TORZATI-183074 format. One line per 8 residues: number of its first residue (from 1); for each residue y, z, x of N, C-alpha, C. Coordinates in steps of 0.1 Angstrom, whole numbers. Layout:
NUM	Y Z X Y Z X Y Z X ~ ...
END
This chain:
1	34 -136 93 23 -128 99 20 -117 90 ~ 7 -115 86 3 -105 77 -7 -96 83 ~ -7 -93 96 -17 -85 102 -15 -70 98 ~ -4 -66 92 -2 -53 87 -6 -50 73 ~ -11 -61 66 -16 -59 52 -31 -59 52 ~ -36 -48 46 -51 -46 46 -56 -50 33 ~ -64 -61 32 -69 -66 20 -81 -57 15 ~ -82 -56 2 -93 -48 -5 -105 -58 -4
9	-116 -53 2 -128 -62 4 -138 -60 -7 ~ -134 -60 -19 -143 -59 -30 -136 -63 -43 ~ -144 -63 -54 -139 -66 -67 -142 -54 -76 ~ -132 -50 -83 -134 -38 -92 -127 -41 -105 ~ -132 -36 -116 -125 -36 -129 -123 -22 -133 ~ -125 -13 -123 -123 1 -126 -110 6 -119 ~ -104 17 -123 -93 22 -116 -98 29 -103 ~ -90 28 -93 -93 34 -80 -84 47 -79
17	-90 57 -73 -82 69 -70 -73 67 -58 ~ -60 67 -60 -50 64 -50 -52 73 -37 ~ -54 86 -39 -55 95 -28 -68 91 -20 ~ -79 89 -26 -91 85 -19 -89 71 -12 ~ -83 62 -19 -80 49 -13 -72 50 -1 ~ -61 58 -1 -52 60 10 -60 67 22 ~ -68 77 19 -76 83 30 -85 73 36 ~ -92 65 28 -101 55 33 -94 44 42
25	-83 40 38 -75 30 46 -72 36 59 ~ -67 49 59 -63 55 72 -75 57 81 ~ -87 60 75 -99 63 83 -105 50 89 ~ -104 39 82 -110 27 87 -102 18 96 ~ -89 20 96 -80 11 103 -72 18 114 ~ -68 11 124 -60 17 135 -46 13 133 ~ -40 18 122 -26 14 118 -17 26 123 ~ -4 23 126 5 33 129 9 41 117
33	12 34 106 16 40 93 10 33 81 ~ 9 40 70 5 33 58 11 40 46 ~ 12 33 35 17 39 22 10 32 11 ~ 8 40 0 2 35 -12 11 39 -24 ~ 14 30 -32 23 32 -44 14 35 -56 ~ 17 45 -63 8 50 -75 16 50 -87 ~ 10 44 -98 16 44 -111 9 55 -120 ~ 16 65 -124 9 75 -133 4 70 -146
41	-7 76 -151 -13 72 -164 -3 74 -175 ~ 6 84 -174 15 86 -185 27 77 -186 ~ 28 68 -176 39 58 -176 52 63 -170 ~ 51 74 -164 64 79 -157 66 71 -144 ~ 76 75 -137 79 67 -125 68 67 -114 ~ 67 56 -107 57 55 -96 60 65 -85 ~ 50 69 -78 52 77 -66 45 70 -55 ~ 46 76 -43 38 70 -31 33 81 -22
49	23 77 -15 17 85 -4 20 78 9 ~ 25 85 19 28 78 32 25 87 44 ~ 22 80 55 19 88 67 32 90 75 ~ 43 85 70 56 88 77 66 93 67 ~ 74 102 71 85 107 63 98 99 65 ~ 98 89 73 109 81 76 111 71 65 ~ 120 74 55 122 66 43 127 52 47 ~ 135 51 57 139 37 62 128 28 65
57	118 34 72 106 26 76 98 22 63 ~ 96 31 54 89 28 42 96 17 34 ~ 109 19 32 116 9 24 117 -5 31 ~ 118 -5 44 118 -18 52 105 -25 50 ~ 94 -18 52 81 -24 51 78 -29 36 ~ 83 -21 27 81 -25 13 89 -38 10 ~ 101 -39 15 109 -51 13 102 -63 20 ~ 96 -61 32 89 -72 39 78 -76 31
65	70 -67 25 59 -71 16 63 -79 4 ~ 74 -74 -3 79 -81 -14 83 -95 -11 ~ 91 -97 0 95 -110 5 83 -119 8 ~ 73 -114 15 61 -122 18 53 -126 5 ~ 53 -116 -4 45 -119 -16 52 -130 -24 ~ 65 -130 -26 72 -140 -33 73 -153 -25 ~ 71 -152 -12 71 -164 -4 57 -171 -4 ~ 47 -165 -10 34 -170 -11 25 -168 1
73	28 -158 10 20 -156 22 7 -149 19 ~ 5 -144 7 -8 -137 4 -17 -144 -6 ~ -16 -157 -6 -24 -165 -16 -37 -169 -8
END
């Protein structure tokens, strides 16, 4: 079940601003929580933006996404 994954409805070859993307996702969808992972231009460690401070929820949902991705659910 992938109803909690929001596909990007466009094609871009440009970098997207993660903060604006996160705000747009939250504004357009009736989700309980969302998070966006960001990779800095300078190559340092990724960071994330989240609507929840509950790290267990963030890590659990990230692991579900990784499992579904490698299982081929998003093809």
